[in-house]
PDB file with one MODEL, atoms N, CA, C and O in Angstrom:
MODEL        1
ATOM      1  N   UNK A   1      13.423   5.066  -6.171  1.00  0.00           N
ATOM      2  CA  UNK A   1      12.640   5.869  -5.255  1.00  0.00           C
ATOM      3  C   UNK A   1      11.766   6.829  -6.059  1.00  0.00           C
ATOM      4  O   UNK A   1      12.244   7.469  -6.996  1.00  0.00           O
ATOM      5  N   UNK A   2      10.503   6.929  -5.701  1.00  0.00           N
ATOM      6  CA  UNK A   2       9.546   7.796  -6.384  1.00  0.00           C
ATOM      7  C   UNK A   2       9.449   9.116  -5.638  1.00  0.00           C
ATOM      8  O   UNK A   2       9.350   9.141  -4.411  1.00  0.00           O
ATOM      9  N   UNK A   3       9.478  10.221  -6.390  1.00  0.00           N
ATOM     10  CA  UNK A   3       9.316  11.543  -5.786  1.00  0.00           C
ATOM     11  C   UNK A   3       7.863  11.687  -5.341  1.00  0.00           C
ATOM     12  O   UNK A   3       6.959  11.747  -6.174  1.00  0.00           O
ATOM     13  N   UNK A   4       7.641  11.741  -4.031  1.00  0.00           N
ATOM     14  CA  UNK A   4       6.299  11.752  -3.473  1.00  0.00           C
ATOM     15  C   UNK A   4       6.011  13.123  -2.862  1.00  0.00           C
ATOM     16  O   UNK A   4       6.520  13.452  -1.791  1.00  0.00           O
ATOM     17  N   UNK A   5       5.186  13.923  -3.556  1.00  0.00           N
ATOM     18  CA  UNK A   5       4.886  15.279  -3.107  1.00  0.00           C
ATOM     19  C   UNK A   5       3.548  15.379  -2.378  1.00  0.00           C
ATOM     20  O   UNK A   5       3.108  16.482  -2.052  1.00  0.00           O
ATOM     21  N   UNK A   6       2.903  14.264  -2.120  1.00  0.00           N
ATOM     22  CA  UNK A   6       1.590  14.295  -1.477  1.00  0.00           C
ATOM     23  C   UNK A   6       1.716  14.860  -0.057  1.00  0.00           C
ATOM     24  O   UNK A   6       2.660  14.518   0.654  1.00  0.00           O
ATOM     25  N   UNK A   7       0.772  15.724   0.369  1.00  0.00           N
ATOM     26  CA  UNK A   7       0.914  16.394   1.665  1.00  0.00           C
ATOM     27  C   UNK A   7       0.644  15.521   2.892  1.00  0.00           C
ATOM     28  O   UNK A   7       0.990  15.915   4.006  1.00  0.00           O
ATOM     29  N   UNK A   8       0.038  14.350   2.716  1.00  0.00           N
ATOM     30  CA  UNK A   8      -0.308  13.542   3.902  1.00  0.00           C
ATOM     31  C   UNK A   8       0.209  12.113   3.796  1.00  0.00           C
ATOM     32  O   UNK A   8      -0.532  11.164   4.055  1.00  0.00           O
ATOM     33  N   UNK A   9       1.458  11.956   3.423  1.00  0.00           N
ATOM     34  CA  UNK A   9       2.063  10.621   3.346  1.00  0.00           C
ATOM     35  C   UNK A   9       2.104  10.011   4.743  1.00  0.00           C
ATOM     36  O   UNK A   9       2.487  10.671   5.709  1.00  0.00           O
ATOM     37  N   UNK A  10       1.708   8.751   4.839  1.00  0.00           N
ATOM     38  CA  UNK A  10       1.668   8.052   6.139  1.00  0.00           C
ATOM     39  C   UNK A  10       2.917   7.193   6.305  1.00  0.00           C
ATOM     40  O   UNK A  10       3.464   6.712   5.312  1.00  0.00           O
ATOM     41  N   UNK A  11       3.378   6.992   7.532  1.00  0.00           N
ATOM     42  CA  UNK A  11       4.524   6.110   7.769  1.00  0.00           C
ATOM     43  C   UNK A  11       4.202   4.673   7.348  1.00  0.00           C
ATOM     44  O   UNK A  11       3.132   4.148   7.654  1.00  0.00           O
ATOM     45  N   UNK A  12       5.134   4.057   6.651  1.00  0.00           N
ATOM     46  CA  UNK A  12       4.933   2.704   6.165  1.00  0.00           C
ATOM     47  C   UNK A  12       4.664   1.723   7.295  1.00  0.00           C
ATOM     48  O   UNK A  12       3.797   0.859   7.166  1.00  0.00           O
ATOM     49  N   UNK A  13       5.390   1.840   8.395  1.00  0.00           N
ATOM     50  CA  UNK A  13       5.193   0.896   9.508  1.00  0.00           C
ATOM     51  C   UNK A  13       3.781   1.005  10.085  1.00  0.00           C
ATOM     52  O   UNK A  13       3.189  -0.009  10.454  1.00  0.00           O
ATOM     53  N   UNK A  14       3.238   2.208  10.167  1.00  0.00           N
ATOM     54  CA  UNK A  14       1.874   2.400  10.659  1.00  0.00           C
ATOM     55  C   UNK A  14       0.865   1.767   9.707  1.00  0.00           C
ATOM     56  O   UNK A  14      -0.043   1.057  10.141  1.00  0.00           O
ATOM     57  N   UNK A  15       1.022   2.023   8.419  1.00  0.00           N
ATOM     58  CA  UNK A  15       0.057   1.499   7.453  1.00  0.00           C
ATOM     59  C   UNK A  15       0.131  -0.026   7.359  1.00  0.00           C
ATOM     60  O   UNK A  15      -0.896  -0.679   7.174  1.00  0.00           O
ATOM     61  N   UNK A  16       1.314  -0.595   7.482  1.00  0.00           N
ATOM     62  CA  UNK A  16       1.431  -2.063   7.492  1.00  0.00           C
ATOM     63  C   UNK A  16       0.700  -2.639   8.700  1.00  0.00           C
ATOM     64  O   UNK A  16      -0.009  -3.638   8.581  1.00  0.00           O
ATOM     65  N   UNK A  17       0.872  -2.012   9.861  1.00  0.00           N
ATOM     66  CA  UNK A  17       0.196  -2.462  11.073  1.00  0.00           C
ATOM     67  C   UNK A  17      -1.321  -2.376  10.902  1.00  0.00           C
ATOM     68  O   UNK A  17      -2.032  -3.323  11.239  1.00  0.00           O
ATOM     69  N   UNK A  18      -1.821  -1.261  10.384  1.00  0.00           N
ATOM     70  CA  UNK A  18      -3.262  -1.094  10.211  1.00  0.00           C
ATOM     71  C   UNK A  18      -3.831  -2.091   9.203  1.00  0.00           C
ATOM     72  O   UNK A  18      -4.934  -2.603   9.391  1.00  0.00           O
ATOM     73  N   UNK A  19      -3.089  -2.365   8.146  1.00  0.00           N
ATOM     74  CA  UNK A  19      -3.538  -3.377   7.174  1.00  0.00           C
ATOM     75  C   UNK A  19      -3.672  -4.739   7.851  1.00  0.00           C
ATOM     76  O   UNK A  19      -4.670  -5.434   7.660  1.00  0.00           O
ATOM     77  N   UNK A  20      -2.674  -5.119   8.636  1.00  0.00           N
ATOM     78  CA  UNK A  20      -2.733  -6.410   9.352  1.00  0.00           C
ATOM     79  C   UNK A  20      -3.863  -6.432  10.366  1.00  0.00           C
ATOM     80  O   UNK A  20      -4.510  -7.461  10.558  1.00  0.00           O
ATOM     81  N   UNK A  21      -4.104  -5.298  11.016  1.00  0.00           N
ATOM     82  CA  UNK A  21      -5.109  -5.206  12.071  1.00  0.00           C
ATOM     83  C   UNK A  21      -6.525  -5.451  11.558  1.00  0.00           C
ATOM     84  O   UNK A  21      -7.321  -6.103  12.232  1.00  0.00           O
ATOM     85  N   UNK A  22      -6.845  -4.936  10.374  1.00  0.00           N
ATOM     86  CA  UNK A  22      -8.238  -4.962   9.915  1.00  0.00           C
ATOM     87  C   UNK A  22      -8.508  -5.872   8.722  1.00  0.00           C
ATOM     88  O   UNK A  22      -9.661  -6.019   8.317  1.00  0.00           O
ATOM     89  N   UNK A  23      -7.481  -6.484   8.152  1.00  0.00           N
ATOM     90  CA  UNK A  23      -7.673  -7.276   6.937  1.00  0.00           C
ATOM     91  C   UNK A  23      -7.514  -8.756   7.242  1.00  0.00           C
ATOM     92  O   UNK A  23      -6.518  -9.160   7.842  1.00  0.00           O
ATOM     93  N   UNK A  24      -8.492  -9.577   6.832  1.00  0.00           N
ATOM     94  CA  UNK A  24      -8.380 -11.010   7.078  1.00  0.00           C
ATOM     95  C   UNK A  24      -7.293 -11.636   6.195  1.00  0.00           C
ATOM     96  O   UNK A  24      -6.899 -11.042   5.192  1.00  0.00           O
ATOM     97  N   UNK A  25      -6.807 -12.821   6.555  1.00  0.00           N
ATOM     98  CA  UNK A  25      -5.813 -13.502   5.722  1.00  0.00           C
ATOM     99  C   UNK A  25      -6.275 -13.589   4.268  1.00  0.00           C
ATOM    100  O   UNK A  25      -7.439 -13.876   3.987  1.00  0.00           O
ATOM    101  N   UNK A  26      -5.351 -13.340   3.362  1.00  0.00           N
ATOM    102  CA  UNK A  26      -5.624 -13.344   1.914  1.00  0.00           C
ATOM    103  C   UNK A  26      -6.661 -12.308   1.518  1.00  0.00           C
ATOM    104  O   UNK A  26      -7.293 -12.436   0.469  1.00  0.00           O
ATOM    105  N   UNK A  27      -6.846 -11.279   2.344  1.00  0.00           N
ATOM    106  CA  UNK A  27      -7.884 -10.289   2.114  1.00  0.00           C
ATOM    107  C   UNK A  27      -7.507  -9.224   1.111  1.00  0.00           C
ATOM    108  O   UNK A  27      -6.405  -9.197   0.563  1.00  0.00           O
ATOM    109  N   UNK A  28      -8.475  -8.344   0.895  1.00  0.00           N
ATOM    110  CA  UNK A  28      -8.357  -7.233  -0.040  1.00  0.00           C
ATOM    111  C   UNK A  28      -8.445  -5.929   0.743  1.00  0.00           C
ATOM    112  O   UNK A  28      -9.365  -5.736   1.538  1.00  0.00           O
ATOM    113  N   UNK A  29      -7.483  -5.036   0.515  1.00  0.00           N
ATOM    114  CA  UNK A  29      -7.500  -3.708   1.128  1.00  0.00           C
ATOM    115  C   UNK A  29      -8.012  -2.728   0.073  1.00  0.00           C
ATOM    116  O   UNK A  29      -7.459  -2.642  -1.024  1.00  0.00           O
ATOM    117  N   UNK A  30      -9.070  -1.990   0.411  1.00  0.00           N
ATOM    118  CA  UNK A  30      -9.639  -0.981  -0.476  1.00  0.00           C
ATOM    119  C   UNK A  30      -9.375   0.391   0.119  1.00  0.00           C
ATOM    120  O   UNK A  30      -9.713   0.645   1.275  1.00  0.00           O
ATOM    121  N   UNK A  31      -8.771   1.279  -0.667  1.00  0.00           N
ATOM    122  CA  UNK A  31      -8.530   2.654  -0.231  1.00  0.00           C
ATOM    123  C   UNK A  31      -9.232   3.583  -1.215  1.00  0.00           C
ATOM    124  O   UNK A  31      -8.717   3.826  -2.306  1.00  0.00           O
ATOM    125  N   UNK A  32     -10.408   4.108  -0.842  1.00  0.00           N
ATOM    126  CA  UNK A  32     -11.168   4.949  -1.765  1.00  0.00           C
ATOM    127  C   UNK A  32     -10.590   6.354  -1.948  1.00  0.00           C
ATOM    128  O   UNK A  32     -11.045   7.099  -2.816  1.00  0.00           O
ATOM    129  N   UNK A  33      -9.610   6.717  -1.152  1.00  0.00           N
ATOM    130  CA  UNK A  33      -8.930   8.014  -1.264  1.00  0.00           C
ATOM    131  C   UNK A  33      -7.436   7.745  -1.240  1.00  0.00           C
ATOM    132  O   UNK A  33      -6.751   8.089  -0.277  1.00  0.00           O
ATOM    133  N   UNK A  34      -6.942   7.140  -2.283  1.00  0.00           N
ATOM    134  CA  UNK A  34      -5.618   6.519  -2.339  1.00  0.00           C
ATOM    135  C   UNK A  34      -4.457   7.498  -2.180  1.00  0.00           C
ATOM    136  O   UNK A  34      -3.409   7.125  -1.652  1.00  0.00           O
ATOM    137  N   UNK A  35      -4.621   8.724  -2.619  1.00  0.00           N
ATOM    138  CA  UNK A  35      -3.503   9.661  -2.540  1.00  0.00           C
ATOM    139  C   UNK A  35      -2.294   9.122  -3.281  1.00  0.00           C
ATOM    140  O   UNK A  35      -2.406   8.708  -4.435  1.00  0.00           O
ATOM    141  N   UNK A  36      -1.148   9.123  -2.634  1.00  0.00           N
ATOM    142  CA  UNK A  36       0.082   8.679  -3.292  1.00  0.00           C
ATOM    143  C   UNK A  36       0.366   7.191  -3.092  1.00  0.00           C
ATOM    144  O   UNK A  36       1.422   6.708  -3.500  1.00  0.00           O
ATOM    145  N   UNK A  37      -0.557   6.459  -2.474  1.00  0.00           N
ATOM    146  CA  UNK A  37      -0.446   5.006  -2.423  1.00  0.00           C
ATOM    147  C   UNK A  37       0.207   4.404  -1.204  1.00  0.00           C
ATOM    148  O   UNK A  37       0.612   3.242  -1.249  1.00  0.00           O
ATOM    149  N   UNK A  38       0.329   5.146  -0.107  1.00  0.00           N
ATOM    150  CA  UNK A  38       0.975   4.596   1.090  1.00  0.00           C
ATOM    151  C   UNK A  38       0.278   3.333   1.590  1.00  0.00           C
ATOM    152  O   UNK A  38       0.937   2.363   1.964  1.00  0.00           O
ATOM    153  N   UNK A  39      -1.050   3.345   1.598  1.00  0.00           N
ATOM    154  CA  UNK A  39      -1.788   2.160   2.043  1.00  0.00           C
ATOM    155  C   UNK A  39      -1.566   0.997   1.092  1.00  0.00           C
ATOM    156  O   UNK A  39      -1.425  -0.146   1.527  1.00  0.00           O
ATOM    157  N   UNK A  40      -1.535   1.283  -0.199  1.00  0.00           N
ATOM    158  CA  UNK A  40      -1.312   0.228  -1.196  1.00  0.00           C
ATOM    159  C   UNK A  40       0.041  -0.427  -1.056  1.00  0.00           C
ATOM    160  O   UNK A  40       0.154  -1.651  -1.123  1.00  0.00           O
ATOM    161  N   UNK A  41       1.068   0.381  -0.862  1.00  0.00           N
ATOM    162  CA  UNK A  41       2.415  -0.161  -0.667  1.00  0.00           C
ATOM    163  C   UNK A  41       2.435  -1.073   0.555  1.00  0.00           C
ATOM    164  O   UNK A  41       2.970  -2.180   0.506  1.00  0.00           O
ATOM    165  N   UNK A  42       1.849  -0.597   1.649  1.00  0.00           N
ATOM    166  CA  UNK A  42       1.820  -1.385   2.885  1.00  0.00           C
ATOM    167  C   UNK A  42       1.043  -2.684   2.695  1.00  0.00           C
ATOM    168  O   UNK A  42       1.490  -3.742   3.138  1.00  0.00           O
ATOM    169  N   UNK A  43      -0.118  -2.614   2.039  1.00  0.00           N
ATOM    170  CA  UNK A  43      -0.932  -3.808   1.809  1.00  0.00           C
ATOM    171  C   UNK A  43      -0.165  -4.842   0.994  1.00  0.00           C
ATOM    172  O   UNK A  43      -0.167  -6.028   1.324  1.00  0.00           O
ATOM    173  N   UNK A  44       0.480  -4.395  -0.052  1.00  0.00           N
ATOM    174  CA  UNK A  44       1.262  -5.304  -0.908  1.00  0.00           C
ATOM    175  C   UNK A  44       2.404  -5.921  -0.113  1.00  0.00           C
ATOM    176  O   UNK A  44       2.650  -7.124  -0.211  1.00  0.00           O
ATOM    177  N   UNK A  45       3.098  -5.112   0.668  1.00  0.00           N
ATOM    178  CA  UNK A  45       4.210  -5.624   1.472  1.00  0.00           C
ATOM    179  C   UNK A  45       3.743  -6.659   2.492  1.00  0.00           C
ATOM    180  O   UNK A  45       4.510  -7.544   2.873  1.00  0.00           O
ATOM    181  N   UNK A  46       2.497  -6.556   2.933  1.00  0.00           N
ATOM    182  CA  UNK A  46       1.949  -7.524   3.887  1.00  0.00           C
ATOM    183  C   UNK A  46       1.299  -8.717   3.203  1.00  0.00           C
ATOM    184  O   UNK A  46       0.778  -9.605   3.877  1.00  0.00           O
ATOM    185  N   UNK A  47       1.322  -8.751   1.880  1.00  0.00           N
ATOM    186  CA  UNK A  47       0.801  -9.896   1.141  1.00  0.00           C
ATOM    187  C   UNK A  47      -0.683  -9.841   0.829  1.00  0.00           C
ATOM    188  O   UNK A  47      -1.271 -10.859   0.464  1.00  0.00           O
ATOM    189  N   UNK A  48      -1.301  -8.675   0.963  1.00  0.00           N
ATOM    190  CA  UNK A  48      -2.720  -8.515   0.656  1.00  0.00           C
ATOM    191  C   UNK A  48      -2.913  -8.033  -0.777  1.00  0.00           C
ATOM    192  O   UNK A  48      -2.002  -7.468  -1.381  1.00  0.00           O
ATOM    193  N   UNK A  49      -4.099  -8.258  -1.307  1.00  0.00           N
ATOM    194  CA  UNK A  49      -4.493  -7.650  -2.566  1.00  0.00           C
ATOM    195  C   UNK A  49      -4.875  -6.198  -2.253  1.00  0.00           C
ATOM    196  O   UNK A  49      -5.224  -5.870  -1.119  1.00  0.00           O
ATOM    197  N   UNK A  50      -4.802  -5.329  -3.281  1.00  0.00           N
ATOM    198  CA  UNK A  50      -5.072  -3.911  -3.037  1.00  0.00           C
ATOM    199  C   UNK A  50      -5.802  -3.286  -4.214  1.00  0.00           C
ATOM    200  O   UNK A  50      -5.479  -3.549  -5.372  1.00  0.00           O
ATOM    201  N   UNK A  51      -6.796  -2.450  -3.902  1.00  0.00           N
ATOM    202  CA  UNK A  51      -7.477  -1.612  -4.885  1.00  0.00           C
ATOM    203  C   UNK A  51      -7.483  -0.193  -4.329  1.00  0.00           C
ATOM    204  O   UNK A  51      -7.931   0.041  -3.207  1.00  0.00           O
ATOM    205  N   UNK A  52      -6.986   0.745  -5.117  1.00  0.00           N
ATOM    206  CA  UNK A  52      -6.969   2.141  -4.705  1.00  0.00           C
ATOM    207  C   UNK A  52      -7.721   3.007  -5.699  1.00  0.00           C
ATOM    208  O   UNK A  52      -7.685   2.755  -6.904  1.00  0.00           O
ATOM    209  N   UNK A  53      -8.400   4.025  -5.197  1.00  0.00           N
ATOM    210  CA  UNK A  53      -9.150   4.969  -6.029  1.00  0.00           C
ATOM    211  C   UNK A  53      -8.641   6.367  -5.716  1.00  0.00           C
ATOM    212  O   UNK A  53      -8.564   6.763  -4.553  1.00  0.00           O
ATOM    213  N   UNK A  54      -8.294   7.117  -6.766  1.00  0.00           N
ATOM    214  CA  UNK A  54      -7.804   8.487  -6.579  1.00  0.00           C
ATOM    215  C   UNK A  54      -8.186   9.322  -7.790  1.00  0.00           C
ATOM    216  O   UNK A  54      -7.932   8.917  -8.924  1.00  0.00           O
ATOM    217  N   UNK A  55      -8.799  10.490  -7.563  1.00  0.00           N
ATOM    218  CA  UNK A  55      -9.233  11.326  -8.686  1.00  0.00           C
ATOM    219  C   UNK A  55      -8.148  12.279  -9.183  1.00  0.00           C
ATOM    220  O   UNK A  55      -8.190  12.697 -10.340  1.00  0.00           O
ATOM    221  N   UNK A  56      -7.172  12.635  -8.334  1.00  0.00           N
ATOM    222  CA  UNK A  56      -6.094  13.528  -8.759  1.00  0.00           C
ATOM    223  C   UNK A  56      -5.083  12.730  -9.585  1.00  0.00           C
ATOM    224  O   UNK A  56      -4.469  11.789  -9.080  1.00  0.00           O
ATOM    225  N   UNK A  57      -4.913  13.102 -10.842  1.00  0.00           N
ATOM    226  CA  UNK A  57      -4.078  12.315 -11.747  1.00  0.00           C
ATOM    227  C   UNK A  57      -2.618  12.257 -11.318  1.00  0.00           C
ATOM    228  O   UNK A  57      -1.986  11.209 -11.449  1.00  0.00           O
ATOM    229  N   UNK A  58      -2.067  13.350 -10.810  1.00  0.00           N
ATOM    230  CA  UNK A  58      -0.663  13.331 -10.375  1.00  0.00           C
ATOM    231  C   UNK A  58      -0.469  12.371  -9.203  1.00  0.00           C
ATOM    232  O   UNK A  58       0.487  11.596  -9.180  1.00  0.00           O
ATOM    233  N   UNK A  59      -1.374  12.425  -8.238  1.00  0.00           N
ATOM    234  CA  UNK A  59      -1.295  11.498  -7.105  1.00  0.00           C
ATOM    235  C   UNK A  59      -1.514  10.065  -7.561  1.00  0.00           C
ATOM    236  O   UNK A  59      -0.826   9.153  -7.102  1.00  0.00           O
ATOM    237  N   UNK A  60      -2.476   9.862  -8.469  1.00  0.00           N
ATOM    238  CA  UNK A  60      -2.752   8.512  -8.979  1.00  0.00           C
ATOM    239  C   UNK A  60      -1.529   7.939  -9.694  1.00  0.00           C
ATOM    240  O   UNK A  60      -1.217   6.757  -9.545  1.00  0.00           O
ATOM    241  N   UNK A  61      -0.842   8.771 -10.464  1.00  0.00           N
ATOM    242  CA  UNK A  61       0.367   8.315 -11.164  1.00  0.00           C
ATOM    243  C   UNK A  61       1.450   7.925 -10.152  1.00  0.00           C
ATOM    244  O   UNK A  61       2.134   6.916 -10.327  1.00  0.00           O
ATOM    245  N   UNK A  62       1.599   8.715  -9.112  1.00  0.00           N
ATOM    246  CA  UNK A  62       2.565   8.382  -8.063  1.00  0.00           C
ATOM    247  C   UNK A  62       2.189   7.073  -7.386  1.00  0.00           C
ATOM    248  O   UNK A  62       3.052   6.228  -7.149  1.00  0.00           O
ATOM    249  N   UNK A  63       0.909   6.900  -7.073  1.00  0.00           N
ATOM    250  CA  UNK A  63       0.445   5.667  -6.431  1.00  0.00           C
ATOM    251  C   UNK A  63       0.672   4.456  -7.323  1.00  0.00           C
ATOM    252  O   UNK A  63       1.102   3.404  -6.848  1.00  0.00           O
ATOM    253  N   UNK A  64       0.383   4.600  -8.621  1.00  0.00           N
ATOM    254  CA  UNK A  64       0.623   3.471  -9.546  1.00  0.00           C
ATOM    255  C   UNK A  64       2.094   3.076  -9.548  1.00  0.00           C
ATOM    256  O   UNK A  64       2.417   1.889  -9.507  1.00  0.00           O
ATOM    257  N   UNK A  65       2.982   4.059  -9.594  1.00  0.00           N
ATOM    258  CA  UNK A  65       4.418   3.754  -9.620  1.00  0.00           C
ATOM    259  C   UNK A  65       4.878   3.148  -8.297  1.00  0.00           C
ATOM    260  O   UNK A  65       5.645   2.185  -8.297  1.00  0.00           O
ATOM    261  N   UNK A  66       4.428   3.692  -7.180  1.00  0.00           N
ATOM    262  CA  UNK A  66       4.839   3.163  -5.878  1.00  0.00           C
ATOM    263  C   UNK A  66       4.343   1.730  -5.671  1.00  0.00           C
ATOM    264  O   UNK A  66       5.086   0.889  -5.164  1.00  0.00           O
ATOM    265  N   UNK A  67       3.095   1.444  -6.057  1.00  0.00           N
ATOM    266  CA  UNK A  67       2.579   0.079  -5.880  1.00  0.00           C
ATOM    267  C   UNK A  67       3.236  -0.878  -6.877  1.00  0.00           C
ATOM    268  O   UNK A  67       3.440  -2.050  -6.562  1.00  0.00           O
ATOM    269  N   UNK A  68       3.570  -0.392  -8.075  1.00  0.00           N
ATOM    270  CA  UNK A  68       4.301  -1.235  -9.034  1.00  0.00           C
ATOM    271  C   UNK A  68       5.655  -1.636  -8.449  1.00  0.00           C
ATOM    272  O   UNK A  68       6.044  -2.802  -8.510  1.00  0.00           O
ATOM    273  N   UNK A  69       6.364  -0.667  -7.887  1.00  0.00           N
ATOM    274  CA  UNK A  69       7.657  -0.961  -7.286  1.00  0.00           C
ATOM    275  C   UNK A  69       7.512  -1.907  -6.087  1.00  0.00           C
ATOM    276  O   UNK A  69       8.353  -2.783  -5.886  1.00  0.00           O
ATOM    277  N   UNK A  70       6.459  -1.734  -5.299  1.00  0.00           N
ATOM    278  CA  UNK A  70       6.230  -2.625  -4.150  1.00  0.00           C
ATOM    279  C   UNK A  70       5.995  -4.053  -4.613  1.00  0.00           C
ATOM    280  O   UNK A  70       6.433  -4.997  -3.957  1.00  0.00           O
ATOM    281  N   UNK A  71       5.306  -4.221  -5.741  1.00  0.00           N
ATOM    282  CA  UNK A  71       5.056  -5.577  -6.271  1.00  0.00           C
ATOM    283  C   UNK A  71       6.339  -6.226  -6.804  1.00  0.00           C
ATOM    284  O   UNK A  71       6.464  -7.451  -6.807  1.00  0.00           O
ATOM    285  N   UNK A  72       7.277  -5.411  -7.250  1.00  0.00           N
ATOM    286  CA  UNK A  72       8.497  -5.942  -7.855  1.00  0.00           C
ATOM    287  C   UNK A  72       9.590  -6.251  -6.843  1.00  0.00           C
ATOM    288  O   UNK A  72      10.548  -6.947  -7.178  1.00  0.00           O
ATOM    289  N   UNK A  73       9.478  -5.764  -5.635  1.00  0.00           N
ATOM    290  CA  UNK A  73      10.540  -5.945  -4.646  1.00  0.00           C
ATOM    291  C   UNK A  73      10.460  -7.314  -3.987  1.00  0.00           C
ATOM    292  O   UNK A  73       9.384  -7.898  -3.864  1.00  0.00           O
ATOM    293  N   UNK A  74      11.592  -7.805  -3.575  1.00  0.00           N
ATOM    294  CA  UNK A  74      11.645  -9.070  -2.835  1.00  0.00           C
ATOM    295  C   UNK A  74      11.614  -8.817  -1.331  1.00  0.00           C
ATOM    296  O   UNK A  74      11.833  -9.742  -0.549  1.00  0.00           O
ATOM    297  N   UNK A  75      11.348  -7.589  -0.917  1.00  0.00           N
ATOM    298  CA  UNK A  75      11.390  -7.215   0.491  1.00  0.00           C
ATOM    299  C   UNK A  75      10.056  -7.491   1.193  1.00  0.00           C
ATOM    300  O   UNK A  75       9.555  -6.645   1.934  1.00  0.00           O
ATOM    301  N   UNK A  76       9.491  -8.660   0.960  1.00  0.00           N
ATOM    302  CA  UNK A  76       8.258  -9.050   1.629  1.00  0.00           C
ATOM    303  C   UNK A  76       8.616  -9.767   2.920  1.00  0.00           C
ATOM    304  O   UNK A  76       9.659 -10.416   3.000  1.00  0.00           O
ATOM    305  N   UNK A  77       7.756  -9.655   3.939  1.00  0.00           N
ATOM    306  CA  UNK A  77       8.080 -10.313   5.211  1.00  0.00           C
ATOM    307  C   UNK A  77       8.054 -11.835   5.082  1.00  0.00           C
ATOM    308  O   UNK A  77       7.223 -12.397   4.369  1.00  0.00           O
ATOM    309  N   UNK A  78       8.974 -12.485   5.781  1.00  0.00           N
ATOM    310  CA  UNK A  78       8.968 -13.952   5.807  1.00  0.00           C
ATOM    311  C   UNK A  78       7.784 -14.463   6.593  1.00  0.00           C
ATOM    312  O   UNK A  78       7.187 -15.480   6.239  1.00  0.00           O
ATOM    313  N   UNK A  79       7.443 -13.767   7.652  1.00  0.00           N
ATOM    314  CA  UNK A  79       6.317 -14.137   8.498  1.00  0.00           C
ATOM    315  C   UNK A  79       5.473 -12.888   8.698  1.00  0.00           C
ATOM    316  O   UNK A  79       6.005 -11.783   8.801  1.00  0.00           O
ATOM    317  N   UNK A  80       4.170 -13.064   8.752  1.00  0.00           N
ATOM    318  CA  UNK A  80       3.298 -11.917   8.869  1.00  0.00           C
ATOM    319  C   UNK A  80       2.043 -12.291   9.608  1.00  0.00           C
ATOM    320  O   UNK A  80       1.589 -13.432   9.524  1.00  0.00           O
ATOM    321  N   UNK A  81       1.478 -11.355  10.327  1.00  0.00           N
ATOM    322  CA  UNK A  81       0.217 -11.603  11.015  1.00  0.00           C
ATOM    323  C   UNK A  81      -0.934 -11.802  10.041  1.00  0.00           C
ATOM    324  O   UNK A  81      -2.019 -12.213  10.451  1.00  0.00           O
ATOM    325  N   UNK A  82      -0.718 -11.516   8.743  1.00  0.00           N
ATOM    326  CA  UNK A  82      -1.785 -11.647   7.763  1.00  0.00           C
ATOM    327  C   UNK A  82      -2.056 -13.100   7.408  1.00  0.00           C
ATOM    328  O   UNK A  82      -3.046 -13.396   6.739  1.00  0.00           O
ATOM    329  N   UNK A  83      -1.189 -14.016   7.847  1.00  0.00           N
ATOM    330  CA  UNK A  83      -1.395 -15.432   7.535  1.00  0.00           C
ATOM    331  C   UNK A  83      -0.864 -15.838   6.177  1.00  0.00           C
ATOM    332  O   UNK A  83      -1.052 -16.981   5.760  1.00  0.00           O
ATOM    333  N   UNK A  84      -0.202 -14.923   5.475  1.00  0.00           N
ATOM    334  CA  UNK A  84       0.334 -15.228   4.142  1.00  0.00           C
ATOM    335  C   UNK A  84       1.778 -15.648   4.229  1.00  0.00           C
ATOM    336  O   UNK A  84       2.397 -15.943   3.207  1.00  0.00           O
TER     337      UNK A  84
ENDMDL
END
């Protein structure tokens, strides 16, 4: 578990839903204000590619670690609206 001190962390279930809602199958999710990486974690869990941009180094480091852990987990959905 990564210590996440970002002030606007979003619920994972919400971000997964939003990623599925707006991203085509095998699509790419771009978050130009990545923060601590909540959108990136959700995108990865839904089987999408992800690019995040963040200027605050502490938040960027947290996002890198959270998305790295999301890529390493086997907790991906068996079935998904993303078509993956």
